[in-house]
C-alpha positions in Angstrom: -26.8 95.4 -337.9 -27.4 95.6 -334.2 -31.0 94.5 -334.4 -30.4 91.5 -336.7 -30.7 89.0 -333.8 -34.1 90.5 -333.0 -35.5 89.7 -336.4 -37.5 86.4 -336.5 -36.6 85.9 -340.2 -32.9 85.6 -339.2 -33.8 82.6 -337.0 -36.0 81.1 -339.7 -32.9 81.0 -341.9 -30.2 80.3 -339.3 -31.8 77.3 -337.5 -32.4 75.3 -340.7 -28.8 76.0 -341.9 -27.4 74.8 -338.5 -29.6 71.7 -338.6 -28.4 71.0 -342.2 -24.7 71.5 -341.3 -24.7 69.4 -338.2 -24.8 66.0 -340.0 -22.1 67.1 -342.3 -19.9 68.1 -339.4 -20.6 64.9 -337.6 -20.1 62.7 -340.7 -17.1 64.6 -342.0 -15.1 65.2 -338.9 -16.2 63.0 -336.0 -17.0 59.9 -337.9 -13.6 59.8 -339.6 -11.9 60.3 -336.2 -14.0 57.5 -334.7 -13.0 55.1 -337.6 -9.3 56.1 -337.2 -9.5 55.4 -333.5 -11.2 52.1 -334.0 -8.5 51.0 -336.5 -5.8 52.0 -334.0 -7.5 50.0 -331.3 -7.9 47.0 -333.6 -4.1 47.1 -334.4 -3.3 47.3 -330.7 -5.6 44.3 -330.0 -3.9 42.3 -332.8 -0.4 43.2 -331.5 -1.4 42.3 -327.9 -3.0 39.0 -329.0 0.1 38.0 -330.9 2.2 38.7 -327.8 -0.1 36.6 -325.7 0.1 33.7 -328.2 3.9 34.1 -328.2 4.0 33.9 -324.4 1.8 30.8 -324.4 4.0 29.2 -327.0 7.2 29.8 -325.1 5.8 29.1 -321.6 2.5 27.3 -321.8 2.8 26.1 -318.2 1.6 29.5 -317.0 -1.9 28.3 -317.6 -1.4 25.7 -314.9 -1.4 28.5 -312.3 -4.6 30.0 -313.6 -6.7 27.1 -312.5 -9.2 27.4 -309.7 -7.5 24.6 -307.7 -4.7 27.1 -306.8 -6.9 30.1 -306.2 -8.5 28.9 -303.0 -5.8 26.8 -301.4 -4.1 27.9 -298.2 -0.4 28.9 -298.7 2.2 26.4 -297.4 5.8 26.8 -298.2 6.5 23.1 -298.6 3.7 22.8 -301.2 4.7 26.0 -303.1 8.4 25.2 -303.2 7.7 21.5 -304.1 5.4 22.4 -306.9 7.8 25.0 -308.4 10.7 22.7 -308.0 8.8 19.8 -309.7 7.9 22.1 -312.7 11.5 23.1 -313.0 12.8 19.5 -312.7 14.7 20.1 -309.5 14.8 16.9 -307.5 13.7 17.0 -303.8 17.2 16.1 -302.8 18.5 19.3 -304.5 16.7 21.8 -302.3 16.1 22.5 -298.6 13.6 24.8 -297.0 13.3 26.1 -293.5 10.1 28.0 -292.8 9.5 30.2 -289.7 6.2 30.6 -287.8 3.6 33.3 -288.7 4.5 36.7 -287.4 2.1 39.6 -286.9 3.9 43.0 -287.3 2.2 46.3 -287.8 -1.1 44.6 -288.3 0.1 42.4 -291.1 0.6 38.7 -290.9 3.6 37.3 -292.7 5.8 34.2 -292.7 9.4 33.9 -293.7 11.2 31.0 -295.3 14.8 30.2 -296.3 15.3 28.0 -299.4 18.5 26.5 -300.6 18.8 25.2 -304.1 21.9 23.0 -304.6 23.7 22.5 -307.9 21.4 24.4 -310.2 22.2 26.4 -313.3 21.2 30.0 -313.8 18.3 29.3 -316.2 16.8 26.7 -313.8 17.1 29.2 -310.9 15.4 32.0 -312.9 12.6 29.6 -314.0 12.1 28.5 -310.4 11.9 32.0 -309.0 9.6 33.1 -311.8 7.2 30.2 -311.4 6.9 30.4 -307.6 6.2 34.1 -307.7 3.8 33.8 -310.6 1.8 31.3 -308.7 1.7 33.2 -305.4 1.1 36.9 -305.8 1.7 37.7 -302.1 5.0 36.0 -302.0 8.1 38.2 -302.1 11.7 37.2 -302.6 13.4 39.4 -300.1 16.9 38.1 -300.7 18.9 35.9 -303.0 22.6 34.9 -302.8 24.2 32.9 -305.6 27.5 31.0 -304.9 29.3 29.6 -307.9 30.6 26.0 -307.5 34.3 25.8 -308.1 35.4 23.9 -311.2 31.9 23.8 -312.6 31.0 26.0 -315.6 27.3 26.8 -314.7 26.6 25.2 -311.4 25.4 27.4 -308.5 24.2 27.1 -304.9 21.3 29.6 -304.4 20.1 30.9 -301.0 16.7 32.5 -301.2 14.8 34.3 -298.5 11.0 34.5 -299.1 8.3 36.4 -297.2 4.6 35.6 -297.7 2.0 38.1 -296.6 -1.4 36.8 -295.5 
């Protein structure tokens, strides 16, 4: 039994058996796993695609921000706030903004701005904040203060502090 691996007849039988079994193993085990994984990936794709379609149905204006006209423009607070306010149907008389000059701190350039939204409801405020931050990825809202107007059911004064990193 010890010398069986030294016998050439053993290899003449073993090699063809291994070669014959290899396609069976690949076809029976690995191919089924590959088909199962492909089916799982296809289900995930369909689920993700339906979510994308749902988002576009609910908030189709997100595509406005994907255009190339916004990608290369220089950031200015009055343009960014004005565009977001316009999309949220906030009149120019209903907001104020006060931007500060560019500051360089720890090697990073940034610029602060204080925005006041007057007489807005919570849904409009949330839509405004979502739209402005969706459009400008480097813009952070570093503070928000909501003050409810007395005697009004859903009317708020909102103070927002933004910081944009260049």
